[in-house]
C-alpha positions as CSV (number, residue, x, y, z in Angstrom):
1,M,52.0,-10.2,23.6
2,R,47.9,-11.4,24.0
3,L,47.0,-7.9,22.8
4,L,49.6,-8.3,19.8
5,R,48.3,-11.8,19.3
6,L,44.4,-10.6,19.6
7,L,45.7,-7.9,16.7
8,R,47.1,-10.2,14.6
9,V,43.6,-12.9,14.5
10,I,40.9,-9.8,14.3
11,P,42.3,-8.9,10.7
12,M,41.9,-12.2,9.6
13,G,38.5,-12.8,11.6
14,V,36.9,-9.7,9.2
15,A,38.3,-11.0,6.0
16,L,36.7,-14.3,6.5
17,F,33.3,-12.6,7.2
18,L,33.4,-10.7,4.0
19,S,34.2,-13.4,1.9
20,A,31.8,-15.5,3.3
21,P,28.6,-16.0,1.3
22,R,25.6,-14.2,2.4
23,L,22.9,-16.2,4.1
24,T,19.7,-15.2,2.3
25,T,16.2,-16.8,3.1
26,A,14.7,-19.2,0.6
27,F,12.5,-17.9,-1.8
28,T,9.0,-17.6,-1.8
29,F,6.7,-16.7,-4.6
30,Y,2.9,-17.7,-5.2
31,Q,0.6,-17.1,-7.4
32,T,-2.5,-18.8,-9.0
33,H,-3.9,-19.3,-12.3
34,D,-7.4,-20.1,-11.9
35,G,-8.4,-19.0,-8.4
36,S,-8.3,-22.4,-6.7
37,Y,-5.0,-23.8,-7.0
38,I,-1.3,-22.5,-5.8
39,D,1.4,-22.0,-8.2
40,S,4.6,-21.8,-6.3
41,I,7.0,-19.6,-8.7
42,T,10.9,-20.7,-8.5
43,E,13.8,-18.6,-9.1
44,S,14.4,-19.6,-12.7
45,Q,10.4,-18.9,-13.7
46,F,10.9,-15.6,-11.9
47,L,14.1,-14.9,-14.0
48,A,12.7,-16.2,-17.2
49,A,9.7,-14.0,-17.0
50,S,9.1,-10.9,-19.7
51,F,9.6,-8.2,-17.6
52,P,9.3,-5.7,-20.2
53,Q,5.8,-6.8,-21.3
54,L,4.7,-6.9,-17.4
55,C,6.8,-3.7,-16.4
56,H,5.5,-1.4,-19.2
57,S,5.2,1.9,-17.2
58,P,7.0,5.2,-18.6
59,T,9.6,5.1,-15.7
60,G,10.2,0.8,-16.6
61,R,9.8,0.0,-13.1
62,C,7.8,-2.5,-11.8
63,L,6.4,-0.3,-8.6
64,Q,4.5,1.7,-11.0
65,D,2.4,-0.7,-12.5
66,C,1.9,-2.7,-9.2
67,L,0.6,0.8,-8.3
68,N,-1.6,1.4,-11.3
69,H,-4.9,-0.8,-10.4
70,T,-6.4,-0.7,-13.3
71,R,-3.7,-2.3,-15.4
72,L,-3.0,-4.5,-12.3
73,F,-6.9,-6.2,-12.3
74,Q,-7.4,-6.4,-16.0
75,A,-7.6,-10.0,-17.5
76,V,-4.8,-9.8,-19.3
77,P,-2.6,-6.5,-18.8
78,D,-2.2,-4.2,-21.7
79,F,0.8,-4.5,-23.7
80,I,1.2,-8.1,-22.7
81,D,1.2,-11.0,-25.1
82,A,-1.0,-13.5,-24.5
83,T,-4.7,-14.4,-24.1
84,V,-7.2,-15.4,-21.6
85,H,-6.5,-18.7,-22.2
86,D,-3.0,-18.9,-21.9
87,Y,-2.2,-16.0,-19.7
88,G,-0.4,-17.4,-16.6
89,Q,-1.2,-21.1,-17.3
90,P,1.0,-24.0,-17.1
91,H,2.9,-24.6,-20.3
92,G,2.3,-28.2,-21.4
93,G,-0.2,-28.8,-18.7
94,N,3.0,-28.9,-16.2
95,A,1.5,-27.3,-12.6
96,D,5.0,-26.5,-12.0
97,N,5.9,-24.9,-15.2
98,A,3.3,-21.7,-14.8
99,S,4.6,-18.3,-16.0
100,V,4.4,-15.3,-13.8
101,T,1.5,-13.1,-14.1
102,L,1.4,-9.4,-13.0
103,F,-1.2,-9.5,-10.5
104,G,1.6,-12.7,-8.6
105,L,4.6,-10.6,-8.9
106,C,2.7,-7.6,-7.3
107,T,1.3,-9.4,-4.6
108,N,5.1,-11.0,-4.2
109,F,6.4,-7.8,-4.8
110,L,8.7,-7.8,-1.5
111,E,9.8,-11.0,-2.2
112,A,11.3,-10.4,-5.7
113,H,12.5,-7.1,-4.8
114,K,14.8,-9.1,-2.0
115,L,15.6,-11.7,-4.6
116,V,16.7,-9.3,-7.0
117,N,18.7,-6.7,-5.1
118,E,20.3,-9.0,-2.5
119,S,22.0,-11.0,-5.3
120,S,25.6,-10.7,-6.1
121,P,25.9,-7.0,-8.4
122,N,28.2,-9.1,-10.7
123,D,25.6,-12.2,-11.2
124,P,25.2,-12.3,-14.7
125,K,21.5,-13.7,-14.3
126,F,20.2,-10.9,-13.0
127,A,21.5,-7.9,-15.1
128,P,18.3,-7.6,-16.9
129,V,16.6,-8.0,-14.2
130,R,17.5,-5.3,-11.6
131,P,16.8,-1.9,-13.9
132,F,13.1,-3.0,-13.4
133,F,13.1,-3.2,-9.5
134,A,15.8,-0.3,-9.1
135,M,14.2,2.3,-6.3
136,D,14.8,5.8,-7.1
137,K,12.3,7.9,-5.0
138,G,13.3,10.9,-6.7
139,I,11.5,9.2,-9.6
140,L,8.9,7.7,-8.0
141,G,7.9,9.6,-5.4
142,V,6.6,6.7,-2.9
143,D,8.2,6.1,0.8
144,D,7.5,2.9,1.6
145,P,6.9,0.7,-1.7
146,F,6.1,-2.3,-0.1
147,R,3.5,-1.1,1.9
148,R,1.8,0.7,-0.6
149,V,1.4,-1.9,-2.8
150,A,0.5,-4.9,-0.5
151,L,-2.5,-1.9,1.0
152,G,-3.4,-1.1,-2.2
153,V,-4.3,-4.8,-3.7
154,A,-5.2,-6.2,-0.2
155,A,-7.9,-3.2,-0.7
156,C,-9.1,-3.7,-4.0
157,V,-9.9,-7.5,-3.4
158,S,-11.4,-6.9,0.0
159,D,-13.6,-3.8,-1.8
160,T,-14.9,-6.4,-4.1
161,C,-16.1,-8.7,-1.3
162,S,-18.0,-5.9,-0.1
163,Q,-19.9,-5.6,-3.5
164,T,-21.0,-9.1,-3.7
165,R,-24.5,-10.2,-3.1
166,H,-23.3,-12.2,0.1
167,P,-20.2,-10.1,1.9
168,S,-20.4,-12.3,4.9
169,Q,-19.5,-15.3,2.7
170,C,-16.0,-13.9,1.5
171,R,-15.6,-11.0,4.4
172,A,-13.0,-13.4,7.0
173,D,-11.1,-14.4,3.5
174,C,-10.9,-11.4,2.2
175,G,-10.5,-8.8,4.9
176,L,-7.1,-7.0,5.5
177,E,-6.6,-8.8,8.1
178,S,-6.4,-12.5,6.3
179,L,-4.6,-10.7,3.3
180,L,-2.0,-8.7,4.7
181,K,1.0,-10.4,6.6
182,N,2.1,-9.0,9.9
183,D,4.2,-6.3,9.0
184,I,1.8,-5.0,6.5
185,R,4.3,-4.8,3.7
186,A,3.6,-8.2,1.9
187,I,0.7,-9.7,0.7
188,E,0.0,-13.5,2.7
189,W,-0.2,-16.7,0.4
190,E,0.9,-19.5,2.6
191,P,-0.1,-21.7,4.3
192,E,-2.8,-22.4,1.8
193,G,-4.8,-19.2,3.2
194,G,-4.8,-15.4,2.9
195,M,-5.3,-14.5,-1.1
196,L,-5.7,-18.1,-2.2
197,N,-8.7,-18.7,0.1
198,C,-10.0,-14.9,-0.7
199,T,-9.7,-15.7,-4.7
200,R,-11.4,-19.4,-4.5
201,R,-14.1,-17.4,-2.8
202,L,-14.6,-15.0,-5.4
203,C,-14.3,-17.2,-8.2
204,G,-15.5,-20.0,-7.2
205,S,-19.2,-19.2,-6.2
206,A,-22.2,-17.7,-8.0
207,Q,-23.3,-16.4,-4.5
208,V,-20.7,-13.7,-4.2
209,L,-21.3,-12.5,-7.8
210,P,-22.2,-8.2,-7.3
211,Y,-26.1,-7.6,-8.6
212,A,-26.7,-6.7,-12.0
213,N,-27.3,-3.1,-12.9
214,Q,-31.1,-2.5,-12.4
215,D,-31.3,-0.1,-15.5
216,V,-30.2,-3.4,-17.7
217,L,-31.5,-6.6,-15.5
218,G,-34.4,-4.9,-13.6
219,I,-37.9,-6.3,-13.3
220,G,-39.0,-3.4,-15.2
221,V,-36.8,-4.2,-18.2
222,L,-37.7,-8.0,-17.7
223,I,-41.3,-7.3,-17.8
224,S,-40.8,-5.2,-20.9
225,Y,-38.8,-7.9,-22.8
226,Y,-42.0,-10.6,-22.4
227,I,-44.4,-8.0,-23.3
228,Q,-42.6,-7.3,-26.8
229,G,-42.4,-10.8,-27.2
230,F,-45.9,-11.2,-26.4
231,L,-46.5,-8.4,-29.3
232,L,-44.5,-9.8,-32.2
233,L,-46.1,-13.0,-31.8
234,V,-49.3,-11.4,-32.1
235,G,-48.3,-9.6,-34.9
236,A,-47.0,-12.0,-36.8
237,F,-49.9,-14.4,-36.3
238,G,-52.4,-11.7,-37.3
239,V,-50.1,-11.8,-40.3
240,V,-49.9,-15.1,-41.3
241,V,-53.6,-15.4,-40.7
242,L,-54.4,-12.3,-42.9
243,L,-52.0,-14.1,-45.4
244,V,-53.7,-17.1,-45.4
245,S,-57.2,-16.1,-45.8
246,G,-56.8,-14.0,-48.5
247,H,-58.1,-10.8,-46.6
248,W,-54.4,-8.8,-47.4
249,S,-55.4,-6.2,-49.6
250,S,-54.2,-2.5,-50.6
251,E,-55.6,-1.2,-47.4
252,M,-53.7,-3.4,-45.5
253,E,-50.6,-2.4,-47.0
254,S,-51.4,1.3,-46.1
255,V,-52.1,0.2,-42.7
256,G,-48.7,-2.0,-42.5
257,R,-46.8,1.3,-43.7
258,K,-48.3,3.6,-41.2
259,L,-46.9,0.5,-38.2
260,K,-43.5,0.6,-39.8
261,S,-42.4,3.6,-38.4
262,P,-43.5,2.5,-34.6
263,M,-42.3,-1.1,-35.0
264,A,-38.9,0.4,-36.5
265,T,-38.5,2.1,-33.1
266,F,-39.7,-0.5,-31.0
267,L,-37.0,-3.1,-32.9
268,T,-34.2,0.0,-32.2
269,A,-34.9,0.1,-28.4
270,E,-35.0,-4.0,-28.1
271,T,-31.6,-4.2,-30.1
272,Y,-30.2,-1.4,-27.5
273,F,-30.9,-3.6,-24.4
274,S,-30.5,-6.7,-25.8
275,S,-27.0,-5.4,-26.7
276,R,-26.3,-4.5,-23.1
277,L,-27.4,-7.6,-21.3
278,K,-25.3,-9.3,-24.3
279,L,-22.1,-7.1,-22.9
280,I,-22.9,-8.1,-19.3
281,H,-22.2,-11.5,-20.1
282,L,-18.9,-11.1,-22.1
């Protein structure tokens, strides 16, 4: 009799288990819009993101965009309808209303994938987002996509630190052990550490800027700028003196024509170097 009662109870327990809602961990998604302050993205903000623009790879999967480091680290990635002044910035000055960036998506890729793929297949609000997080190894060719994304982002940021003037000032915050979580499948953002501390170091101090290219801002180029400026002043002063004193003659005009070609070459070279200097400051 006891065995029969037990057999009757088991199916009821299984049915209750299957009908009960799944318990998932809280959604945590962090990013930064200025390198100093952390933005906590909510589920509704995440679902409101423009995924067709963020994930613009040929496969239509966000994984491919996160592995494309050229696009990932652009100030405003290609195909995103935004400017450097509003990309990722909080709307209306409200820090709780920031839009999702590609860098934010890729540094929270594991958390974003869990949210989408652990949601109910019948939940209509996830239907437009689910195709961007589909994992088809036959197309993507990545065995462990989360580790690949996390290691790729962390390695690029850590390498940026090593290329600065004083790597010792950012090495502790931008090292792989600080940027990656213990399972090496996600970027560490909290608590107030990991990626946030690294971006504070890289974006908030002139001491961690890389040294300038010596072909553009070397001491030899700097001295040539001083020489060019001095010669221009001397030449201009001489012409003014000759004009004022009335000694400017036809012979002087012939000398001026002979000097025209060297002067044009001189100004061309100066324009070339000054234009490269301006590009450095863009």
